[in-house]
Backbone and ligand atoms as CSV (ligand in chain L), in Angstrom:
chain,resi,resn,atom,element,x,y,z
A,1,MET,N,N,95.705,126.069,85.219
A,1,MET,CA,C,97.141,125.872,85.078
A,1,MET,C,C,97.699,126.919,84.120
A,2,SER,N,N,98.845,127.442,84.454
A,2,SER,CA,C,99.397,128.495,83.624
A,2,SER,C,C,100.498,127.944,82.726
A,3,CYS,N,N,100.296,128.082,81.441
A,3,CYS,CA,C,101.292,127.598,80.493
A,3,CYS,C,C,101.829,128.779,79.710
A,4,ARG,N,N,103.077,128.655,79.304
A,4,ARG,CA,C,103.645,129.715,78.488
A,4,ARG,C,C,102.883,129.770,77.172
A,5,PRO,N,N,102.709,130.985,76.620
A,5,PRO,CA,C,102.090,131.043,75.298
A,5,PRO,C,C,103.004,130.375,74.283
A,6,PRO,N,N,102.389,129.869,73.170
A,6,PRO,CA,C,103.212,129.243,72.154
A,6,PRO,C,C,104.354,130.160,71.734
A,7,CYS,N,N,105.490,129.585,71.496
A,7,CYS,CA,C,106.678,130.305,71.029
A,7,CYS,C,C,107.303,131.204,72.079
A,8,ALA,N,N,106.863,131.086,73.348
A,8,ALA,CA,C,107.479,131.913,74.385
A,8,ALA,C,C,108.909,131.465,74.647
A,9,ALA,N,N,109.161,130.198,74.448
A,9,ALA,CA,C,110.519,129.705,74.652
A,9,ALA,C,C,110.992,129.049,73.366
A,10,ARG,N,N,112.263,129.184,73.099
A,10,ARG,CA,C,112.788,128.541,71.908
A,10,ARG,C,C,113.031,127.063,72.205
A,11,PRO,N,N,112.429,126.163,71.416
A,11,PRO,CA,C,112.622,124.745,71.704
A,11,PRO,C,C,114.077,124.334,71.560
A,12,LEU,N,N,114.521,123.501,72.515
A,12,LEU,CA,C,115.835,122.906,72.343
A,12,LEU,C,C,115.693,121.776,71.343
A,13,PRO,N,N,116.621,121.611,70.439
A,13,PRO,CA,C,116.499,120.519,69.483
A,13,PRO,C,C,116.613,119.172,70.189
A,14,LEU,N,N,115.774,118.208,69.779
A,14,LEU,CA,C,115.862,116.872,70.336
A,14,LEU,C,C,116.803,116.043,69.474
A,15,SER,N,N,117.842,116.642,69.029
A,15,SER,CA,C,118.829,115.913,68.246
A,15,SER,C,C,120.189,116.487,68.565
A,16,ARG,N,N,121.198,115.724,68.311
A,16,ARG,CA,C,122.537,116.232,68.550
A,16,ARG,C,C,123.394,115.892,67.352
A,17,THR,N,N,124.514,116.574,67.275
A,17,THR,CA,C,125.348,116.398,66.097
A,17,THR,C,C,126.559,115.563,66.451
A,18,LEU,N,N,126.816,114.561,65.663
A,18,LEU,CA,C,127.958,113.688,65.894
A,18,LEU,C,C,128.734,113.536,64.603
A,19,SER,N,N,130.032,113.340,64.721
A,19,SER,CA,C,130.754,112.980,63.512
A,19,SER,C,C,130.839,111.457,63.462
A,20,THR,N,N,130.738,110.893,62.276
A,20,THR,CA,C,130.710,109.439,62.145
A,20,THR,C,C,132.093,108.907,61.841
A,21,ALA,N,N,132.293,107.619,62.109
A,21,ALA,CA,C,133.579,106.987,61.822
A,21,ALA,C,C,133.818,106.961,60.314
A,22,LYS,N,N,132.725,106.758,59.525
A,22,LYS,CA,C,132.869,106.698,58.075
A,22,LYS,C,C,133.277,108.053,57.516
A,23,SER,N,N,132.674,109.121,58.043
A,23,SER,CA,C,133.001,110.467,57.564
A,23,SER,C,C,133.392,111.308,58.765
A,24,PRO,N,N,134.651,111.131,59.226
A,24,PRO,CA,C,135.061,111.785,60.463
A,24,PRO,C,C,134.892,113.299,60.463
A,25,GLY,N,N,135.070,113.930,59.291
A,25,GLY,CA,C,134.985,115.391,59.288
A,25,GLY,C,C,133.551,115.890,59.185
A,26,ARG,N,N,132.664,114.984,58.798
A,26,ARG,CA,C,131.305,115.395,58.469
A,26,ARG,C,C,130.396,115.299,59.694
A,27,GLN,N,N,129.642,116.351,59.943
A,27,GLN,CA,C,128.727,116.351,61.076
A,27,GLN,C,C,127.353,115.898,60.589
A,28,VAL,N,N,126.817,114.874,61.215
A,28,VAL,CA,C,125.474,114.437,60.852
A,28,VAL,C,C,124.584,114.566,62.076
A,29,SER,N,N,123.327,114.799,61.804
A,29,SER,CA,C,122.389,114.955,62.906
A,29,SER,C,C,121.685,113.627,63.149
A,30,ILE,N,N,121.759,113.115,64.375
A,30,ILE,CA,C,121.001,111.908,64.681
A,30,ILE,C,C,119.990,112.247,65.767
A,31,ALA,N,N,118.878,111.543,65.728
A,31,ALA,CA,C,117.838,111.820,66.714
A,31,ALA,C,C,118.301,111.298,68.066
A,32,ALA,N,N,118.360,112.168,69.058
A,32,ALA,CA,C,118.652,111.728,70.415
A,32,ALA,C,C,117.329,111.534,71.124
A,33,LYS,N,N,117.181,110.391,71.766
A,33,LYS,CA,C,115.945,110.155,72.505
A,33,LYS,C,C,116.139,110.693,73.912
A,34,PRO,N,N,115.351,111.689,74.312
A,34,PRO,CA,C,115.630,112.325,75.599
A,34,PRO,C,C,115.199,111.510,76.808
A,35,ILE,N,N,114.341,110.520,76.588
A,35,ILE,CA,C,113.845,109.765,77.742
A,35,ILE,C,C,114.109,108.274,77.578
A,36,ALA,N,N,114.681,107.690,78.612
A,36,ALA,CA,C,114.864,106.236,78.655
A,36,ALA,C,C,113.851,105.662,79.641
A,37,ILE,N,N,113.176,104.615,79.200
A,37,ILE,CA,C,112.299,103.859,80.110
A,37,ILE,C,C,113.006,102.535,80.358
A,38,ILE,N,N,113.402,102.309,81.600
A,38,ILE,CA,C,114.051,101.035,81.904
A,38,ILE,C,C,113.185,100.275,82.900
A,39,MET,N,N,113.305,98.953,82.862
A,39,MET,CA,C,112.481,98.127,83.769
A,39,MET,C,C,113.244,96.869,84.126
A,40,GLY,N,N,112.926,96.342,85.299
A,40,GLY,CA,C,113.692,95.218,85.812
A,40,GLY,C,C,113.426,93.903,85.129
A,41,SER,N,N,112.300,93.797,84.438
A,41,SER,CA,C,111.927,92.522,83.832
A,41,SER,C,C,110.951,92.776,82.695
A,42,GLU,N,N,110.925,91.843,81.777
A,42,GLU,CA,C,109.918,91.900,80.711
A,42,GLU,C,C,108.511,91.962,81.305
A,43,SER,N,N,108.339,91.328,82.476
A,43,SER,CA,C,107.010,91.304,83.103
A,43,SER,C,C,106.560,92.710,83.537
A,44,ASP,N,N,107.490,93.640,83.635
A,44,ASP,CA,C,107.141,95.015,84.019
A,44,ASP,C,C,106.564,95.820,82.849
A,45,TRP,N,N,106.741,95.309,81.640
A,45,TRP,CA,C,106.342,96.080,80.457
A,45,TRP,C,C,104.830,96.327,80.433
A,46,GLU,N,N,104.055,95.389,80.960
A,46,GLU,CA,C,102.594,95.559,81.004
A,46,GLU,C,C,102.229,96.878,81.722
A,47,THR,N,N,103.027,97.232,82.707
A,47,THR,CA,C,102.830,98.519,83.406
A,47,THR,C,C,103.555,99.644,82.689
A,48,MET,N,N,104.800,99.422,82.327
A,48,MET,CA,C,105.630,100.504,81.802
A,48,MET,C,C,105.234,100.943,80.394
A,49,ARG,N,N,104.486,100.067,79.688
A,49,ARG,CA,C,104.046,100.461,78.347
A,49,ARG,C,C,103.116,101.682,78.422
A,50,HIS,N,N,102.516,101.907,79.583
A,50,HIS,CA,C,101.671,103.098,79.723
A,50,HIS,C,C,102.511,104.380,79.764
A,51,ALA,N,N,103.717,104.264,80.279
A,51,ALA,CA,C,104.632,105.422,80.221
A,51,ALA,C,C,105.012,105.685,78.765
A,52,ALA,N,N,105.324,104.601,78.054
A,52,ALA,CA,C,105.710,104.747,76.643
A,52,ALA,C,C,104.546,105.320,75.825
A,53,ALA,N,N,103.336,104.838,76.089
A,53,ALA,CA,C,102.167,105.310,75.333
A,53,ALA,C,C,101.924,106.797,75.594
A,54,THR,N,N,102.100,107.209,76.841
A,54,THR,CA,C,101.878,108.625,77.183
A,54,THR,C,C,102.931,109.508,76.516
A,55,LEU,N,N,104.169,109.046,76.510
A,55,LEU,CA,C,105.212,109.812,75.806
A,55,LEU,C,C,104.918,109.855,74.313
A,56,GLY,N,N,104.359,108.761,73.795
A,56,GLY,CA,C,103.977,108.735,72.385
A,56,GLY,C,C,102.913,109.785,72.087
A,57,GLU,N,N,101.929,109.914,72.986
A,57,GLU,CA,C,100.881,110.929,72.803
A,57,GLU,C,C,101.482,112.335,72.784
A,58,LEU,N,N,102.548,112.502,73.540
A,58,LEU,CA,C,103.205,113.817,73.616
A,58,LEU,C,C,104.294,113.983,72.556
A,59,LYS,N,N,104.422,112.969,71.705
A,59,LYS,CA,C,105.428,112.990,70.624
A,59,LYS,C,C,106.843,113.233,71.166
A,60,ILE,N,N,107.146,112.556,72.253
A,60,ILE,CA,C,108.486,112.657,72.832
A,60,ILE,C,C,109.214,111.339,72.561
A,61,PRO,N,N,110.308,111.390,71.801
A,61,PRO,CA,C,111.046,110.164,71.514
A,61,PRO,C,C,111.564,109.515,72.803
A,62,HIS,N,N,111.506,108.209,72.838
A,62,HIS,CA,C,111.932,107.490,74.034
A,62,HIS,C,C,112.411,106.099,73.642
A,63,GLU,N,N,113.102,105.480,74.567
A,63,GLU,CA,C,113.602,104.134,74.314
A,63,GLU,C,C,113.308,103.280,75.540
A,64,ALA,N,N,112.862,102.043,75.318
A,64,ALA,CA,C,112.560,101.137,76.433
A,64,ALA,C,C,113.599,100.024,76.484
A,65,ARG,N,N,114.119,99.762,77.679
A,65,ARG,CA,C,115.147,98.723,77.844
A,65,ARG,C,C,114.851,97.888,79.080
A,66,ILE,N,N,115.170,96.607,79.010
A,66,ILE,CA,C,115.082,95.746,80.196
A,66,ILE,C,C,116.459,95.707,80.838
A,67,ILE,N,N,116.505,96.163,82.088
A,67,ILE,CA,C,117.768,96.206,82.822
A,67,ILE,C,C,117.467,95.799,84.262
A,68,SER,N,N,117.993,94.681,84.677
A,68,SER,CA,C,117.729,94.221,86.033
A,68,SER,C,C,118.911,94.541,86.943
A,69,ALA,N,N,118.591,95.200,88.064
A,69,ALA,CA,C,119.655,95.532,89.021
A,69,ALA,C,C,120.299,94.258,89.576
A,70,HIS,N,N,119.499,93.200,89.698
A,70,HIS,CA,C,120.017,91.974,90.325
A,70,HIS,C,C,120.523,90.954,89.312
A,71,ARG,N,N,119.803,90.841,88.180
A,71,ARG,CA,C,120.166,89.791,87.221
A,71,ARG,C,C,121.157,90.266,86.158
A,72,THR,N,N,121.170,91.572,85.892
A,72,THR,CA,C,122.102,92.113,84.878
A,72,THR,C,C,122.798,93.362,85.427
A,73,PRO,N,N,123.538,93.206,86.530
A,73,PRO,CA,C,124.148,94.401,87.154
A,73,PRO,C,C,125.120,95.136,86.241
A,74,GLN,N,N,125.853,94.400,85.401
A,74,GLN,CA,C,126.805,95.079,84.511
A,74,GLN,C,C,126.066,95.916,83.468
A,75,ARG,N,N,124.924,95.389,82.974
A,75,ARG,CA,C,124.117,96.140,82.004
A,75,ARG,C,C,123.610,97.437,82.653
A,76,LEU,N,N,123.224,97.324,83.909
A,76,LEU,CA,C,122.764,98.515,84.640
A,76,LEU,C,C,123.900,99.535,84.758
A,77,TYR,N,N,125.071,99.068,85.150
A,77,TYR,CA,C,126.209,99.975,85.328
A,77,TYR,C,C,126.543,100.672,84.009
A,78,ASP,N,N,126.637,99.885,82.944
A,78,ASP,CA,C,127.007,100.454,81.642
A,78,ASP,C,C,125.962,101.467,81.168
A,79,PHE,N,N,124.693,101.111,81.331
A,79,PHE,CA,C,123.625,102.022,80.902
A,79,PHE,C,C,123.688,103.332,81.691
A,80,ALA,N,N,123.710,103.216,83.014
A,80,ALA,CA,C,123.619,104.421,83.853
A,80,ALA,C,C,124.843,105.318,83.665
A,81,LYS,N,N,126.026,104.731,83.582
A,81,LYS,CA,C,127.231,105.547,83.399
A,81,LYS,C,C,127.270,106.213,82.021
A,82,GLY,N,N,126.628,105.574,81.026
A,82,GLY,CA,C,126.646,106.145,79.687
A,82,GLY,C,C,125.409,106.941,79.319
A,83,ALA,N,N,124.467,107.044,80.240
A,83,ALA,CA,C,123.161,107.631,79.906
A,83,ALA,C,C,123.259,109.095,79.476
A,84,LYS,N,N,124.085,109.857,80.157
A,84,LYS,CA,C,124.211,111.280,79.830
A,84,LYS,C,C,124.834,111.445,78.441
A,85,ALA,N,N,125.910,110.715,78.202
A,85,ALA,CA,C,126.589,110.802,76.899
A,85,ALA,C,C,125.682,110.316,75.777
A,86,ALA,N,N,124.747,109.413,76.106
A,86,ALA,CA,C,123.823,108.899,75.093
A,86,ALA,C,C,122.743,109.922,74.742
A,87,GLY,N,N,122.674,111.007,75.498
A,87,GLY,CA,C,121.729,112.075,75.186
A,87,GLY,C,C,120.440,112.041,75.977
A,88,TYR,N,N,120.321,111.089,76.900
A,88,TYR,CA,C,119.096,111.049,77.714
A,88,TYR,C,C,119.059,112.243,78.660
A,89,LYS,N,N,117.854,112.733,78.915
A,89,LYS,CA,C,117.673,113.852,79.855
A,89,LYS,C,C,116.959,113.394,81.124
A,90,VAL,N,N,116.122,112.394,80.991
A,90,VAL,CA,C,115.368,111.869,82.130
A,90,VAL,C,C,115.302,110.350,81.984
A,91,ILE,N,N,115.402,109.663,83.119
A,91,ILE,CA,C,115.272,108.202,83.121
A,91,ILE,C,C,114.041,107.822,83.940
A,92,ILE,N,N,113.171,107.022,83.342
A,92,ILE,CA,C,112.027,106.459,84.066
A,92,ILE,C,C,112.370,105.004,84.336
A,93,ALA,N,N,112.324,104.616,85.606
A,93,ALA,CA,C,112.730,103.248,85.966
A,93,ALA,C,C,111.607,102.555,86.723
A,94,GLY,N,N,111.122,101.451,86.172
A,94,GLY,CA,C,110.080,100.676,86.842
A,94,GLY,C,C,110.664,99.382,87.374
A,95,ALA,N,N,110.291,99.034,88.605
A,95,ALA,CA,C,110.788,97.779,89.175
A,95,ALA,C,C,109.829,97.310,90.261
A,96,GLY,N,N,109.853,95.997,90.496
A,96,GLY,CA,C,108.949,95.435,91.491
A,96,GLY,C,C,109.683,94.634,92.546
A,97,GLY,N,N,109.031,94.466,93.697
A,97,GLY,CA,C,109.620,93.684,94.801
A,97,GLY,C,C,110.774,94.430,95.443
A,98,ALA,N,N,111.913,93.752,95.554
A,98,ALA,CA,C,113.124,94.403,96.080
A,98,ALA,C,C,113.665,95.286,94.966
A,99,ALA,N,N,113.009,96.420,94.800
A,99,ALA,CA,C,113.145,97.215,93.568
A,99,ALA,C,C,114.344,98.156,93.636
A,100,HIS,N,N,115.516,97.630,93.365
A,100,HIS,CA,C,116.733,98.435,93.482
A,100,HIS,C,C,117.081,99.215,92.223
A,101,LEU,N,N,116.400,98.924,91.121
A,101,LEU,CA,C,116.791,99.529,89.836
A,101,LEU,C,C,116.785,101.066,89.851
A,102,PRO,N,N,115.685,101.696,90.304
A,102,PRO,CA,C,115.710,103.176,90.271
A,102,PRO,C,C,116.812,103.751,91.165
A,103,GLY,N,N,116.959,103.230,92.358
A,103,GLY,CA,C,117.951,103.764,93.290
A,103,GLY,C,C,119.370,103.549,92.813
A,104,MET,N,N,119.655,102.370,92.296
A,104,MET,CA,C,121.015,102.104,91.804
A,104,MET,C,C,121.329,102.959,90.575
A,105,THR,N,N,120.306,103.156,89.731
A,105,THR,CA,C,120.516,104.019,88.563
A,105,THR,C,C,120.840,105.439,89.030
A,106,ALA,N,N,120.058,105.919,90.008
A,106,ALA,CA,C,120.284,107.277,90.522
A,106,ALA,C,C,121.656,107.403,91.178
A,107,ALA,N,N,122.155,106.289,91.717
A,107,ALA,CA,C,123.484,106.324,92.349
A,107,ALA,C,C,124.592,106.493,91.318
A,108,LEU,N,N,124.293,106.121,90.070
A,108,LEU,CA,C,125.332,106.087,89.042
A,108,LEU,C,C,125.261,107.246,88.053
A,109,THR,N,N,124.219,108.076,88.172
A,109,THR,CA,C,124.088,109.224,87.260
A,109,THR,C,C,123.418,110.370,88.006
A,110,THR,N,N,123.673,111.599,87.534
A,110,THR,CA,C,122.955,112.737,88.133
A,110,THR,C,C,121.753,113.143,87.283
A,111,LEU,N,N,121.453,112.392,86.228
A,111,LEU,CA,C,120.205,112.653,85.493
A,111,LEU,C,C,119.027,112.418,86.431
A,112,PRO,N,N,117.915,113.130,86.210
A,112,PRO,CA,C,116.742,112.859,87.035
A,112,PRO,C,C,116.233,111.435,86.804
A,113,VAL,N,N,115.967,110.723,87.897
A,113,VAL,CA,C,115.438,109.353,87.817
A,113,VAL,C,C,114.052,109.329,88.467
A,114,LEU,N,N,113.083,108.866,87.705
A,114,LEU,CA,C,111.712,108.760,88.206
A,114,LEU,C,C,111.382,107.289,88.380
A,115,GLY,N,N,111.004,106.891,89.595
A,115,GLY,CA,C,110.769,105.483,89.888
A,115,GLY,C,C,109.289,105.133,89.851
A,116,VAL,N,N,108.990,104.015,89.207
A,116,VAL,CA,C,107.605,103.522,89.169
A,116,VAL,C,C,107.554,102.174,89.886
A,117,PRO,N,N,106.878,102.108,91.035
A,117,PRO,CA,C,106.756,100.831,91.745
A,117,PRO,C,C,105.758,99.918,91.018
A,118,ILE,N,N,106.225,98.727,90.658
A,118,ILE,CA,C,105.366,97.767,89.964
A,118,ILE,C,C,104.525,97.004,91.001
A,119,ALA,N,N,103.246,96.821,90.711
A,119,ALA,CA,C,102.377,96.054,91.611
A,119,ALA,C,C,102.863,94.608,91.666
A,120,THR,N,N,102.896,94.051,92.866
A,120,THR,CA,C,103.343,92.662,93.022
A,120,THR,C,C,102.198,91.810,93.560
A,121,GLN,N,N,102.273,90.492,93.284
A,121,GLN,CA,C,101.199,89.605,93.739
A,121,GLN,C,C,101.274,89.397,95.243
A,122,THR,N,N,102.473,89.333,95.775
A,122,THR,CA,C,102.605,89.018,97.201
A,122,THR,C,C,102.217,90.180,98.111
A,123,LEU,N,N,102.689,91.373,97.793
A,123,LEU,CA,C,102.477,92.506,98.702
A,123,LEU,C,C,101.789,93.698,98.029
A,124,GLY,N,N,101.246,93.466,96.848
A,124,GLY,CA,C,100.456,94.506,96.191
A,124,GLY,C,C,101.263,95.708,95.706
A,125,GLY,N,N,102.572,95.606,95.739
A,125,GLY,CA,C,103.395,96.729,95.271
A,125,GLY,C,C,103.872,97.622,96.398
A,126,ARG,N,N,103.422,97.325,97.639
A,126,ARG,CA,C,103.922,98.134,98.763
A,126,ARG,C,C,105.418,97.901,98.938
A,127,ASP,N,N,105.840,96.656,98.662
A,127,ASP,CA,C,107.276,96.344,98.723
A,127,ASP,C,C,108.056,97.192,97.713
A,128,SER,N,N,107.532,97.254,96.481
A,128,SER,CA,C,108.192,98.051,95.436
A,128,SER,C,C,108.221,99.523,95.837
A,129,LEU,N,N,107.084,100.003,96.309
A,129,LEU,CA,C,106.978,101.422,96.680
A,129,LEU,C,C,108.002,101.791,97.747
A,130,LEU,N,N,108.039,100.998,98.813
A,130,LEU,CA,C,108.952,101.335,99.911
A,130,LEU,C,C,110.413,101.185,99.487
A,131,SER,N,N,110.688,100.194,98.647
A,131,SER,CA,C,112.073,100.016,98.161
A,131,SER,C,C,112.525,101.227,97.358
A,132,ILE,N,N,111.588,101.796,96.579
A,132,ILE,CA,C,111.975,102.902,95.694
A,132,ILE,C,C,111.963,104.245,96.422
A,133,VAL,N,N,110.965,104.419,97.293
A,133,VAL,CA,C,110.785,105.766,97.868
A,133,VAL,C,C,111.763,106.062,99.007
A,134,GLN,N,N,112.208,105.044,99.708
A,134,GLN,CA,C,113.006,105.289,100.919
A,134,GLN,C,C,114.497,105.396,100.624
A,135,MET,N,N,114.829,106.341,99.739
A,135,MET,CA,C,116.249,106.550,99.431
A,135,MET,C,C,116.927,107.339,100.551
A,136,PRO,N,N,118.196,107.058,100.799
A,136,PRO,CA,C,118.926,107.855,101.788
A,136,PRO,C,C,119.151,109.269,101.252
A,137,GLY,N,N,119.217,110.233,102.146
A,137,GLY,CA,C,119.479,111.610,101.726
A,137,GLY,C,C,120.759,111.685,100.901
A,138,GLY,N,N,120.665,112.349,99.761
A,138,GLY,CA,C,121.847,112.513,98.914
A,138,GLY,C,C,121.718,111.854,97.555
A,139,VAL,N,N,120.797,110.887,97.438
A,139,VAL,CA,C,120.599,110.203,96.143
A,139,VAL,C,C,119.096,110.148,95.864
A,140,PRO,N,N,118.564,111.172,95.189
A,140,PRO,CA,C,117.109,111.230,95.027
A,140,PRO,C,C,116.561,110.362,93.900
A,141,VAL,N,N,115.388,109.786,94.161
A,141,VAL,CA,C,114.568,109.151,93.121
A,141,VAL,C,C,113.166,109.741,93.277
A,142,GLY,N,N,112.670,110.369,92.225
A,142,GLY,CA,C,111.303,110.888,92.268
A,142,GLY,C,C,110.345,109.721,92.129
A,143,THR,N,N,109.590,109.430,93.192
A,143,THR,CA,C,108.795,108.203,93.205
A,143,THR,C,C,107.329,108.482,92.891
A,144,LEU,N,N,106.808,107.721,91.953
A,144,LEU,CA,C,105.414,107.885,91.532
A,144,LEU,C,C,104.529,106.830,92.203
A,145,ALA,N,N,103.249,106.817,91.821
A,145,ALA,CA,C,102.295,105.870,92.404
A,145,ALA,C,C,102.567,104.446,91.913
A,146,ILE,N,N,102.011,103.478,92.625
A,146,ILE,CA,C,102.152,102.070,92.234
A,146,ILE,C,C,101.367,101.809,90.939
A,147,GLY,N,N,102.010,101.123,89.995
A,147,GLY,CA,C,101.305,100.604,88.821
A,147,GLY,C,C,101.041,101.620,87.716
A,148,LYS,N,N,99.974,101.356,86.961
A,148,LYS,CA,C,99.669,102.146,85.759
A,148,LYS,C,C,99.605,103.664,86.009
A,149,PRO,N,N,98.918,104.126,87.064
A,149,PRO,CA,C,98.910,105.596,87.271
A,149,PRO,C,C,100.311,106.154,87.442
A,150,GLY,N,N,101.164,105.407,88.110
A,150,GLY,CA,C,102.538,105.859,88.302
A,150,GLY,C,C,103.307,105.910,86.987
A,151,ALA,N,N,103.056,104.931,86.135
A,151,ALA,CA,C,103.743,104.913,84.836
A,151,ALA,C,C,103.308,106.098,83.979
A,152,ILE,N,N,102.005,106.361,83.976
A,152,ILE,CA,C,101.497,107.511,83.207
A,152,ILE,C,C,102.074,108.813,83.782
A,153,ASN,N,N,102.030,108.932,85.092
A,153,ASN,CA,C,102.508,110.180,85.697
A,153,ASN,C,C,104.021,110.352,85.573
A,154,ALA,N,N,104.741,109.249,85.537
A,154,ALA,CA,C,106.190,109.364,85.322
A,154,ALA,C,C,106.458,109.977,83.953
A,155,ALA,N,N,105.686,109.568,82.968
A,155,ALA,CA,C,105.852,110.139,81.626
A,155,ALA,C,C,105.488,111.621,81.627
A,156,LEU,N,N,104.402,111.959,82.308
A,156,LEU,CA,C,103.982,113.374,82.344
A,156,LEU,C,C,104.992,114.225,83.112
A,157,LEU,N,N,105.541,113.664,84.171
A,157,LEU,CA,C,106.535,114.414,84.949
A,157,LEU,C,C,107.838,114.557,84.157
A,158,ALA,N,N,108.212,113.511,83.456
A,158,ALA,CA,C,109.404,113.599,82.592
A,158,ALA,C,C,109.186,114.669,81.525
A,159,ALA,N,N,107.981,114.697,80.964
A,159,ALA,CA,C,107.662,115.722,79.961
A,159,ALA,C,C,107.750,117.115,80.578
A,160,ALA,N,N,107.250,117.256,81.795
A,160,ALA,CA,C,107.287,118.563,82.468
A,160,ALA,C,C,108.734,119.007,82.702
A,161,ILE,N,N,109.608,118.063,82.997
A,161,ILE,CA,C,111.027,118.403,83.196
A,161,ILE,C,C,111.630,118.896,81.877
A,162,LEU,N,N,111.328,118.182,80.788
A,162,LEU,CA,C,111.831,118.622,79.471
A,162,LEU,C,C,111.229,119.971,79.087
A,163,ALA,N,N,109.962,120.175,79.455
A,163,ALA,CA,C,109.237,121.376,79.029
A,163,ALA,C,C,109.837,122.658,79.595
A,164,VAL,N,N,110.563,122.563,80.685
A,164,VAL,CA,C,111.194,123.751,81.269
A,164,VAL,C,C,112.119,124.427,80.245
A,165,SER,N,N,112.750,123.628,79.408
A,165,SER,CA,C,113.695,124.202,78.445
A,165,SER,C,C,113.344,123.856,76.999
A,166,ASP,N,N,112.161,123.320,76.767
A,166,ASP,CA,C,111.760,122.953,75.399
A,166,ASP,C,C,110.323,123.420,75.174
A,167,GLY,N,N,110.206,124.523,74.441
A,167,GLY,CA,C,108.887,125.131,74.234
A,167,GLY,C,C,107.921,124.221,73.494
A,168,GLY,N,N,108.434,123.380,72.608
A,168,GLY,CA,C,107.564,122.470,71.863
A,168,GLY,C,C,106.920,121.447,72.779
A,169,VAL,N,N,107.723,120.880,73.670
A,169,VAL,CA,C,107.181,119.910,74.634
A,169,VAL,C,C,106.184,120.618,75.555
A,170,ASP,N,N,106.519,121.837,75.952
A,170,ASP,CA,C,105.633,122.608,76.832
A,170,ASP,C,C,104.258,122.793,76.180
A,171,GLU,N,N,104.272,123.166,74.914
A,171,GLU,CA,C,102.993,123.337,74.185
A,171,GLU,C,C,102.194,122.048,74.156
A,172,ARG,N,N,102.857,120.952,73.848
A,172,ARG,CA,C,102.144,119.679,73.732
A,172,ARG,C,C,101.636,119.203,75.086
A,173,LEU,N,N,102.402,119.463,76.129
A,173,LEU,CA,C,101.958,119.076,77.472
A,173,LEU,C,C,100.743,119.899,77.894
A,174,CYS,N,N,100.788,121.201,77.595
A,174,CYS,CA,C,99.628,122.058,77.906
A,174,CYS,C,C,98.394,121.586,77.155
A,175,ALA,N,N,98.567,121.225,75.894
A,175,ALA,CA,C,97.434,120.761,75.089
A,175,ALA,C,C,96.885,119.444,75.642
A,176,TRP,N,N,97.792,118.566,76.079
A,176,TRP,CA,C,97.383,117.269,76.650
A,176,TRP,C,C,96.537,117.494,77.895
A,177,ARG,N,N,96.999,118.410,78.750
A,177,ARG,CA,C,96.263,118.682,80.001
A,177,ARG,C,C,94.921,119.349,79.704
A,178,ALA,N,N,94.900,120.230,78.721
A,178,ALA,CA,C,93.639,120.905,78.368
A,178,ALA,C,C,92.631,119.891,77.831
A,179,ALA,N,N,93.110,118.933,77.017
A,179,ALA,CA,C,92.213,117.902,76.475
A,179,ALA,C,C,91.667,117.026,77.602
A,180,GLN,N,N,92.527,116.740,78.584
A,180,GLN,CA,C,92.083,115.943,79.732
A,180,GLN,C,C,90.974,116.670,80.494
A,181,THR,N,N,91.168,117.957,80.706
A,181,THR,CA,C,90.159,118.753,81.421
A,181,THR,C,C,88.842,118.751,80.661
A,182,LYS,N,N,88.943,118.936,79.327
A,182,LYS,CA,C,87.750,118.997,78.486
A,182,LYS,C,C,86.971,117.680,78.509
A,183,ALA,N,N,87.683,116.595,78.731
A,183,ALA,CA,C,87.053,115.267,78.673
A,183,ALA,C,C,86.291,114.911,79.951
A,184,VAL,N,N,86.385,115.750,80.976
A,184,VAL,CA,C,85.690,115.441,82.232
A,184,VAL,C,C,84.269,116.004,82.172
A,185,ALA,N,N,83.285,115.093,82.215
A,185,ALA,CA,C,81.887,115.523,82.143
A,185,ALA,C,C,81.495,116.278,83.411
A,186,GLU,N,N,80.484,117.143,83.252
A,186,GLU,CA,C,80.012,117.903,84.419
A,186,GLU,C,C,79.208,117.008,85.366
A,187,ARG,N,N,78.486,116.033,84.757
A,187,ARG,CA,C,77.630,115.156,85.563
A,187,ARG,C,C,77.821,113.718,85.106
A,188,PRO,N,N,77.578,112.740,85.967
A,188,PRO,CA,C,77.679,111.344,85.541
A,188,PRO,C,C,76.627,111.028,84.494
A,189,SER,N,N,76.953,110.139,83.548
A,189,SER,CA,C,75.994,109.851,82.482
A,189,SER,C,C,74.746,109.190,83.063
A,190,GLY,N,N,73.598,109.545,82.483
A,190,GLY,CA,C,72.315,109.011,82.963
A,190,GLY,C,C,71.660,109.914,83.994
A,191,GLU,N,N,72.373,110.911,84.467
A,191,GLU,CA,C,71.797,111.850,85.439
A,191,GLU,C,C,71.513,113.178,84.738
A,192,ASP,N,N,70.350,113.772,84.995
A,192,ASP,CA,C,70.027,115.076,84.380
A,192,ASP,C,C,70.454,116.203,85.295
L,1,RP5,C1,C,111.983,92.763,89.587
L,1,RP5,O1,O,111.437,91.556,89.924
L,1,RP5,C2,C,111.321,93.194,88.327
L,1,RP5,O2,O,111.267,94.581,88.263
L,1,RP5,C3,C,109.952,92.571,88.382
L,1,RP5,O3,O,108.969,93.497,88.771
L,1,RP5,C4,C,110.104,91.508,89.475
L,1,RP5,C5,C,109.745,90.137,89.006
L,1,RP5,O4,O,110.496,89.820,87.858
L,1,RP5,P1,P,110.204,88.483,87.039
L,1,RP5,O5,O,110.416,87.353,88.006
L,1,RP5,O6,O,108.786,88.583,86.547
L,1,RP5,O7,O,111.201,88.495,85.920
L,1,RP5,O8,O,113.366,92.680,89.393
């Protein structure tokens, strides 16, 4: 894999400057979290926590929220319409069953939306997968694998999107991939 050498790109700051109500003239720097992890239910966190953990390994600030397309539609609308202004760059959305969360989010924002199909007891997550992947032309959702691998890869793909314009993230992603490669043994243990 070809990665830019360190310092080849100037990192974009992961913070933005806002003036506060208390000191209207004064500019203060607050940390903007570039990635939002949203999920349809608390029950999805068992899967989506792997996305959060992977972003943590890459030292990418993120925020996790429970937002149900069906049970909290207004929360979904408010989040998606305000996501860009809130400073998010990529949204990772996990949902199971009739999984409308990623698609509805993508309908309400032009930020990249990465969908993670949650495994279900009834249909093994095929329902989630098909609900998320079969978007009509014009409203894309980047769909990952069902379950934990999808959550991990959504984080890595979100990192790769940030890395295009953030040299620091690019370096950390390259290091993560190199460590993964190094960890693969040449032969199975117990075999000479
Ligand atoms: C979806 O329904 C959620 O994304 C979750 O995967 C599924 C089941 O939700 P709970 O009944 O566990 O809250 O909206």
